[in-house]
C-alpha positions, 0 to 999 in steps of 0.5 A: 500499500501507498504511503502517499496519498492523493490530497483531493478528488482532482487530479493534479492536470485538473487543478492546474488547469482550473486554476489557470482557466479561471485567473484568466476569465476573471483577470480579462472580465477584470480588466475589460470593466476596471478602472484606470487604476485597476489597470495601473496596478496590474501593469505594475505587479507585472512589471515588479516582478521583470528581471532588473538588478534582481533576476526574475526567479528570485523575486518571484521566490520573493513574491511566494514568501510574501504570499504565504505570509500573507496567507493568499492561497491564489498569490502562493499558487500564481507564485510557485506556477511563475517559479517554475516557469522561471526555473526554480527546483524543488529544493529553491521552492522547500527552501522558500516554504522554510523562509515563510515559515520562519516569518510567518509561523505556523499559521503559513502550515495549512498554506505550506500543504496546499502550496505542496499539492499546487507544486505537484500539481504544476509538475504534473501539467509540466510532464504532461505537455513537455515531457517533464523538461521542467521536472524540479 
């Protein structure tokens, strides 16, 4: 009997695809109807994570820490995905999780559980779409 359990009834690919579809649909709806302020904030958020003196991967890892400490599951999922796209290994992600735990304390643990499940979903999606080239 396997000691690893499936954390949800959804498959990892489905969890990943549902998150991406929901985010894309709602972002489009927000930007279609949003004010100039909303649109400027979305642009600022995008530009802040572009490479500069600090590369994109490091910025995304910092964003992941902040998201975990603020306990924003959608933000955590987004930054995990962006970290992986930027080339973060599982070892880098788990060290980042450690920083979030130290800064945020034990209240971060439930979000850590969901973060690990989403890392698994991202890795499963990568394997199904590119043969695992982004596998940590």
